[in-house]
Structures are given as structure tokens and as C-alpha cells.
N, C-alpha and C positions, 0 to 999 in steps of 0.2 A: 642438315643435322649439326645437332649442338657438339658433338664432337670435333668438328672442322675447326671450332676455336683454338685448339691445340695441335693443329697440324705443323705449324713453325717449330714446336719442340721438340728436341731429339730426346734418344731414350736416356740419356744420364740426366738430364734438365727434369724430366718427370721423377725418376729416383730421385733426386736431390731435393724436390718439393717437398717441405714438412709444414707450411703453412700456405692456406690460400687465402687470400683477403679481395671479398668484392668491394668496389667502392667506385665512387663517380669519376667519371673522365672519359676519353673518346679515343685512348690509344689502343694498340695492339697490347693483348695479356703480355706481361714481361716478367723474369724471373730476376729477383734481387735479392741475391746470396740464397737463404734457404725459402725466401717467401715470393711467392706467384701473385701478382697483381693483375685482378679480373677487371677493366674496366666495363661500367654498365651502360657507357653512352657509346662503345664502340660498335662502329657500324653494322659488323657482321654479328655481333650480339643481339642488336636491336630486333633485328630478324629472326630471332630464333625463338621458336613458343613450346619444343618439345623438352623432353628429360636431358639435363646434365649428368652424366655419369664420370664420377671424381674417382673411380676405381682405377684410373691408368697411373694415379700416383700411390703407389704402395706404402712409402714412408708418411704419408700426412699425417699428421696429428693435430692440428688445429683449422680450424674455420671461423675468419672473421668477416661478419656483415657492418659495414658502415649505414649508421640508423637512418640516413636519409636518401640511403638507395633504394631504387622499386627494380624487382628483379619478374622477368615475365614469363619465367620459365613455369611451365607445368610443374617438375619436380627436379629436385638436385638428389642422385643417387649416391649415398654415402655406405650403402651395404657391404662394399667388398673393402672398406678401409678399415683394416683390423686393428691398427695402430691409433686412429682417431679417438682422442677423448675430450677433447675440448672444442665448443663451438660459445664464439663472443659477439653479443651485439654492441658492436662500439658507439656507445650514446644511449637515448632514451628508447625504452623497449617499445612505448605508445606510437612515435613517428614510424617506427619499423613495421610495426603491425598494420597501420594503416597503409602502409604504399607498398606491401607485398602480399602475394596469394598463394605462393609455393607450398610444395608440401615435400618435407623430406622422406627419401625412401630407405628404410632402414630393417636391420635385423632385430629380431626380440632380445635378443642381448645385448645390444646396443643401449638400449632403454636405459638400462642403469649403471653403464658403462661410461656414457659421455654426458659431461657435465656442460649445461647452459650457463654463462655467465652475460650478464646484463646489469642496468641502472635501473633502481627502481625509485620512483618519486614519493617523499614524504613532507609532509609540513610540520614545521619546527620553529614554534616562537614568531608565528605567522608568517614565516616564511617558505618558500618553495625549495627542498632540498634532494637530492637523488644519491641512494646509496647502491654501493657495489650489491650485488645479489647472485645465487647461483642455487641451481637446480637440478637435479638430472631430467632428462630428456622425458621419462616417465612422468616425473611431477609437475613440468613444467605447462604452461597453456598458450607459448607465445606463438612459436611455430608448429604446425598440425605434421603431422607424420603418418605413414603408412607404412606396414611392416610386409616385406616381401614375402615372407612366408603367406600372408593372406592374401597378396596378389597373384602370388604362383594358383593357391587354391582355386581363387576366382577363375584365373586361366584355365586350370583342369576342370573345374565345376562346368565351364562355358564349352571346352572342347568334348567332354563327357556327353552335355547335351545335344550339342552338334551330330555326335556319332550316332546319339540315341536317336535323333531325327533323321540321319543317313540311313541308318537301318531300317528306320520305321516305312522309310520310303523304298527302300529295296524290298522290304517287306510285301511292301502293297503292291508293287510291280511284277513281283513273284505271283502272288496271289492272283492278280490282272491276268498274269499270262496262265497260269492253271486254269483259270476260269476260261479264258478264251480257247486253249487246247481241249478242255472237257466239252465246250460247246462244238466244235470241231469234231470231235470224233462221235457226238451225240449226232450232229448232223450228217455225218458218212456212215454211220450207221443207218442212218434214217433213210439215206438217199438210195434210191433204187439201182442195182446195177444194171449193166447190160444184159446180162444173161438173165435177168429177172424180166425186164422188160420184155426180150426175146420169148421168155416162156409165157409170159401175159399175153403177146402177140398171137400164137401159136393156139391159146384157148379161145381169144375173141374174133381172130381172122387166121384161121388156121389155112396153111398152103398160100399164105403171103409174105413178101417180106417186111420186115420191119420198116415201118413209118409212124413215127410219133404222132403227127396230126392225124391220120387215119385211124391210129388207135386210141386217141384221145375222143375222138368224135363217137367212135364204135362203143366206147365205155359210157359216153354220155348216152349214147342210143339207150344200150340195156338199162342204165340206172334209170332212164325217164321211162322206159317201158312199164318198170314197176313202180317207181315213185308216182306215176301220173294215177292210177287208180285210187292208190291212199290221198294223194292231194284232194282230188274231186271227192272222197268218202267225207274227208275233215271237212270238207267247205258245205258239204250237204248238214252234217252234224252239227256246226257252229250255227250255219243259218236256220235250223230247227231250233237250237237254242234260244236264240234270238228272237224267233219268232213268238214261241211258248213265254219268254221274258217279257216282249210287250203286249201281247195278251193280257198278262198278269198284271203289268204297271199301269193298262187302262188309258185313256185320253189323257187324265191328270201328271202323268208321271211318263208318257211314252217318251215326251223330247227331254225330260231328263236322263231316261236310260239312253238315247241317243248320244247326247251329251257325255255320259259316263264312258261309252263305247269310243266316241272319238278321241275325249282326253286320254284315254288307257293306250291307244293306239298311237298318239302322238309322243306318250312318255315313253313306250317301246324303240320308236324310230329315233328320238333324241338322245337315249342313252346309246343307241348304237351310234350314234354321230357324232359323240362324246361332247355335246352342249353343255353350257355352262352351268354350274348351279343354281343360278336365278332364277333360269327358264324352267329348271326342272323344278324348282320349289315351288313356282307359279302354278306349274301342271300338277304336282302332287296336290295342292292345295284346292284347287279345283275339282279333282278327282275325289279328295276325301269329303267335300260339299256335297256332290252328288251322291255318294253312297251314303251319306247321314240322310237326305232327302229320301233315298230309295228304301229306307231301312221299314218303313211302313208297310211296304208290300212284300220284301225280300230279305232272306236270311242273309248275314254276312258269307257264310260258305255260299249259296246260291250266287250271290254278287262275285264272288271271287272265281267259281268253276266257270263264269261266263267270261271274265278275264282273262283266266289261264287258256281257255280254248282258244278266245281270240288272238295271245301271243303265240301259241302253238302254231295258228294257222299263217300269223305274219312270217315265222320264221320258214313255214314251209312253202309261202309264195317266194321268198330269196332264193329259195334252193330249187324252185321252178324255173326263176330266171336264168340262173347260173348254168343249169342243164340245157336250157334252150337255145342259149348263146351258139 
């Protein structure tokens, strides 16, 4: 940290400091009378890149920068130096501006209270001269500054943004937990209890102990007993519809009708299998082509009825497979 530069100074020396002078040299900072000399080539100083806070010098009234010096700090904080009234550039301001990139960290009230003194070059009678010039920190354009009020506001805004993000994440977590609880509650309500299984077992297999596998097979058997006649009936209905349609299509369109039913079946099966959209698009295009060719003999309602009945039969076939396991 930059503050380690002043570790060798005792409290009395810090109080006695009224003038800080940044200059070239490689010595450790030293206090001469009321002037603290800071040497920019001092090994510890050249390694510093962060902020230098001069608030530890409560009686600081003046800061001087040697124009040829190059300060590698990000900023110099003078916002706590209430007695500071003068900042001086010792030499030409152009060289100083070229060599330095640091920023002064100050309060709004200091913009008018602190005066910057520097040398301004002019050309007079063909020769270059420089004159003493001075401006308030607010008016000058040599040393950039940042208001501590703005920096604090920026920090507060960042903290508020982080807090909002944290709250949003917590809200999201709470919502996810609420959804999980609701889902588990729903599943618990839908899951049969042991007593419900026993009640079902007494209906399906009276006078026998509860055995889930036996109960499952008995339920399948009973379901299949009612399901199978309906399934066979629907198969007959579909075959009759298909036979009637083929007779109506005649030899010229019989093959197209077969292709229509084959394509319709593939579409139904690929939908259930979550096939890619490209395959679905190809099949749908083929189906549309078949429908168009068949419109010379069939209405769209007749074709749709045949396709719907085929879909119904495919679903029944799937149920039959499950019940037969």
C-alpha cells in the first residue's frame, strides 16, 4: 500500500507537515522544517500503483509538484485536507501533463477553495517566455480530479446493484423451492397409500394377502378383458374404412392411398419418438402431396376421418402391448 511510505514518520512529524513536495530523487521521504519531501525514484515509491492518502497530514496547506517528475500512482487523496489551499507545479505545466496520469480525489467544496499555481508559456517579441498563472481547481484543466461524493455514490450504486442481484437470486431460489415443495405435495397426493393398495387388493383378489406383482397382473388381466373386444372392434372398423376407400380410389389411386396411410403412420410414430423437425417436415410434405392427389376422389373430411381412425388404432395397439406384458 502507498501509506507504507510514511511508516517511519511519527505522529508529531505528521502534524508538523504543512508542505508536501513531490520531486526527483531516490531517498526515503524526509521532513525538513515544515516541508515533507517525497522522492519519486525511491524504491518503495516506484512499486506503488494505488492511492496515496494525504489525510494523515492534518495541517497540510500546500502541495508542490516538480514539473519533471512522473507519478505512477492512480490517485492522490486530498479530500480530508481541510487546510489545503495551494497546489503548485514547479516549472512548465506541459512537461508535467505529459509525465503524469494520476487523479486528485477531492470534495466538491475544494474545487473553489484550492488554487493551482503554474507557469504558462507565451510568445512575446519572437521569444518564448512563461508567466505565473493561477486558477481554481474547478477552472483548471491540467490535473484531473474525481469528487469523493461521486465515487461514494458510484460505490453505493454498485452495492445496491449487488444487493438487488442477491435478492433476485434468493427470490429465484425461494421460487424453485416452492415449486419443488408443490411438486412433491402433488406427487404425494397422487401416490396411493398402503391402505388404498390393500383396498384395491381386496376388490381384485379377495381373501389373499397383498402382493403388488400379483395385483398388477390381475389389474392388467381385468383391463385386457374389457379392452380386447374394443380393440378388435376398432381394428375391424378401420379395415372396413380402408377397404371402402381403396375401392373408391380405384387402381389409379390405390397406391397413393397406401402411401398416405404409411406416411400418416410414420408421422404419428415419429412424433411420439421426438424426431427432428427436418424429418417431420419431409413427412408432412409427403402427406400433403398424397392428400392433394387424392382430392379427385375424396373430400378432405373423408381423408381426415381415415387418418384419425388410423391414429386411434395405433394408440390402441400401444395399450395392447403394455397390457400384454
